[in-house]
C-alpha beads as a LAMMPS data file, in Angstrom:
LAMMPS data file: protein, C-alpha beads

137 atoms
136 bonds

1 atom types
1 bond types

-500.0 500.0 xlo xhi
-500.0 500.0 ylo yhi
-500.0 500.0 zlo zhi

Masses

1 110.0

Atoms # bond

1 1 1 173.825 256.404 5.717
2 1 1 177.154 255.004 7.011
3 1 1 176.358 251.356 6.320
4 1 1 175.617 252.145 2.650
5 1 1 178.985 253.831 2.341
6 1 1 180.947 251.062 4.136
7 1 1 178.853 248.204 2.731
8 1 1 177.674 249.289 -0.735
9 1 1 175.546 246.851 -2.669
10 1 1 176.807 246.100 -6.199
11 1 1 179.890 244.690 -7.863
12 1 1 182.784 243.629 -5.680
13 1 1 186.109 242.041 -6.680
14 1 1 188.930 240.451 -4.741
15 1 1 190.721 237.238 -4.005
16 1 1 191.041 234.352 -1.570
17 1 1 194.275 232.524 -0.899
18 1 1 195.739 229.437 0.700
19 1 1 199.074 231.212 1.349
20 1 1 200.226 234.764 0.762
21 1 1 201.463 234.068 -2.769
22 1 1 198.613 231.764 -3.869
23 1 1 195.774 234.110 -4.940
24 1 1 192.524 233.199 -6.636
25 1 1 190.404 236.022 -8.085
26 1 1 186.695 236.356 -7.178
27 1 1 184.022 238.461 -8.819
28 1 1 180.948 239.111 -6.676
29 1 1 177.570 240.865 -6.794
30 1 1 176.580 241.600 -3.214
31 1 1 173.507 243.114 -1.632
32 1 1 173.870 244.584 1.878
33 1 1 170.583 245.393 3.582
34 1 1 169.376 245.507 7.197
35 1 1 172.260 243.476 8.555
36 1 1 172.090 240.742 5.879
37 1 1 174.334 240.140 2.904
38 1 1 173.349 238.040 -0.073
39 1 1 174.392 237.640 -3.701
40 1 1 176.636 235.472 -5.808
41 1 1 179.574 235.416 -8.085
42 1 1 182.217 233.223 -9.627
43 1 1 185.840 232.291 -9.326
44 1 1 188.181 229.593 -10.729
45 1 1 186.149 226.867 -9.034
46 1 1 182.798 227.984 -10.416
47 1 1 179.590 229.889 -9.658
48 1 1 178.500 230.403 -6.087
49 1 1 175.805 231.990 -3.877
50 1 1 176.431 234.157 -0.799
51 1 1 174.224 234.282 2.327
52 1 1 175.185 235.860 5.620
53 1 1 175.180 238.988 7.787
54 1 1 177.069 242.090 8.743
55 1 1 177.083 244.560 11.587
56 1 1 177.597 248.244 10.542
57 1 1 178.534 249.167 14.147
58 1 1 181.290 246.627 14.742
59 1 1 182.143 246.279 11.011
60 1 1 182.088 242.478 11.373
61 1 1 180.677 240.273 8.675
62 1 1 180.298 236.566 7.942
63 1 1 178.760 234.532 5.191
64 1 1 178.505 231.107 3.587
65 1 1 179.741 230.847 0.020
66 1 1 178.034 227.826 -1.575
67 1 1 179.191 226.557 -4.905
68 1 1 176.335 225.472 -7.137
69 1 1 175.921 221.703 -6.726
70 1 1 179.031 221.463 -4.582
71 1 1 180.630 222.444 -1.262
72 1 1 180.275 225.428 1.028
73 1 1 182.925 227.740 2.496
74 1 1 182.537 229.840 5.684
75 1 1 183.898 233.432 5.437
76 1 1 184.329 235.866 8.301
77 1 1 185.985 239.236 8.302
78 1 1 185.955 242.960 9.067
79 1 1 185.333 246.073 6.951
80 1 1 188.661 247.818 7.193
81 1 1 190.289 250.436 5.006
82 1 1 188.931 250.075 1.430
83 1 1 187.570 246.520 1.715
84 1 1 186.711 243.485 3.775
85 1 1 189.650 241.430 5.031
86 1 1 189.359 238.102 6.770
87 1 1 189.616 234.338 6.742
88 1 1 187.730 231.439 5.139
89 1 1 187.531 227.790 6.109
90 1 1 186.146 224.470 5.044
91 1 1 186.710 222.564 8.252
92 1 1 189.951 222.363 10.172
93 1 1 192.299 221.383 7.343
94 1 1 191.372 223.783 4.574
95 1 1 191.532 227.517 5.321
96 1 1 193.126 230.769 4.172
97 1 1 192.637 234.495 3.872
98 1 1 190.648 236.812 1.636
99 1 1 190.255 240.449 0.639
100 1 1 187.358 241.935 -1.357
101 1 1 186.539 245.526 -2.218
102 1 1 183.820 247.435 -4.136
103 1 1 184.804 247.331 -7.849
104 1 1 184.300 251.064 -8.400
105 1 1 187.016 252.018 -5.872
106 1 1 189.747 249.918 -7.443
107 1 1 191.339 249.731 -3.966
108 1 1 193.804 246.947 -3.510
109 1 1 194.572 246.510 -7.165
110 1 1 197.788 247.037 -9.036
111 1 1 198.422 246.998 -12.770
112 1 1 200.413 244.038 -13.995
113 1 1 203.243 245.454 -16.104
114 1 1 203.499 242.349 -18.292
115 1 1 199.846 241.718 -19.173
116 1 1 198.336 245.181 -18.555
117 1 1 195.636 243.574 -16.456
118 1 1 194.788 244.418 -12.900
119 1 1 195.765 241.940 -10.237
120 1 1 195.008 241.975 -6.523
121 1 1 197.836 243.166 -4.266
122 1 1 199.022 241.300 -1.164
123 1 1 196.474 240.725 1.587
124 1 1 198.268 242.538 4.425
125 1 1 199.981 239.886 6.657
126 1 1 198.374 241.348 9.744
127 1 1 196.562 239.091 12.173
128 1 1 192.892 239.926 12.746
129 1 1 190.864 238.578 15.645
130 1 1 187.790 237.137 13.971
131 1 1 184.455 235.924 15.289
132 1 1 181.078 235.166 13.792
133 1 1 178.564 237.984 13.691
134 1 1 176.384 237.578 16.783
135 1 1 178.956 235.642 18.866
136 1 1 178.923 236.862 22.441
137 1 1 182.728 236.536 22.886

Bonds

1 1 1 2
2 1 2 3
3 1 3 4
4 1 4 5
5 1 5 6
6 1 6 7
7 1 7 8
8 1 8 9
9 1 9 10
10 1 10 11
11 1 11 12
12 1 12 13
13 1 13 14
14 1 14 15
15 1 15 16
16 1 16 17
17 1 17 18
18 1 18 19
19 1 19 20
20 1 20 21
21 1 21 22
22 1 22 23
23 1 23 24
24 1 24 25
25 1 25 26
26 1 26 27
27 1 27 28
28 1 28 29
29 1 29 30
30 1 30 31
31 1 31 32
32 1 32 33
33 1 33 34
34 1 34 35
35 1 35 36
36 1 36 37
37 1 37 38
38 1 38 39
39 1 39 40
40 1 40 41
41 1 41 42
42 1 42 43
43 1 43 44
44 1 44 45
45 1 45 46
46 1 46 47
47 1 47 48
48 1 48 49
49 1 49 50
50 1 50 51
51 1 51 52
52 1 52 53
53 1 53 54
54 1 54 55
55 1 55 56
56 1 56 57
57 1 57 58
58 1 58 59
59 1 59 60
60 1 60 61
61 1 61 62
62 1 62 63
63 1 63 64
64 1 64 65
65 1 65 66
66 1 66 67
67 1 67 68
68 1 68 69
69 1 69 70
70 1 70 71
71 1 71 72
72 1 72 73
73 1 73 74
74 1 74 75
75 1 75 76
76 1 76 77
77 1 77 78
78 1 78 79
79 1 79 80
80 1 80 81
81 1 81 82
82 1 82 83
83 1 83 84
84 1 84 85
85 1 85 86
86 1 86 87
87 1 87 88
88 1 88 89
89 1 89 90
90 1 90 91
91 1 91 92
92 1 92 93
93 1 93 94
94 1 94 95
95 1 95 96
96 1 96 97
97 1 97 98
98 1 98 99
99 1 99 100
100 1 100 101
101 1 101 102
102 1 102 103
103 1 103 104
104 1 104 105
105 1 105 106
106 1 106 107
107 1 107 108
108 1 108 109
109 1 109 110
110 1 110 111
111 1 111 112
112 1 112 113
113 1 113 114
114 1 114 115
115 1 115 116
116 1 116 117
117 1 117 118
118 1 118 119
119 1 119 120
120 1 120 121
121 1 121 122
122 1 122 123
123 1 123 124
124 1 124 125
125 1 125 126
126 1 126 127
127 1 127 128
128 1 128 129
129 1 129 130
130 1 130 131
131 1 131 132
132 1 132 133
133 1 133 134
134 1 134 135
135 1 135 136
136 1 136 137
């Protein structure tokens, strides 16, 4: 099934940023099923839960990332290439980009020559027209 290939459930990795050179790694466990995405993960801020949706026909997705006992962040993006690219926001003054990909593919990673660890590569500087899944625009 195409949606299982493009939106595989399991371990995902990636980053969010405030600017192109300000990356913050995320580790996620996501479940994609019947147009809904759920799961959780952690990053430098803490543990979080994911709840949202995706459309396997348009490749659009959106979710709310809620930090345990804290704030929520709205994510929206598109499945493109080897991952999901998009934008996040917490109201009008706090926003940025993100890129996540299924961990098994390793897409979007590069090996850091100094530490030997894998670090996310740049999140493409391309503009993407984004809308919430289900918007009629």
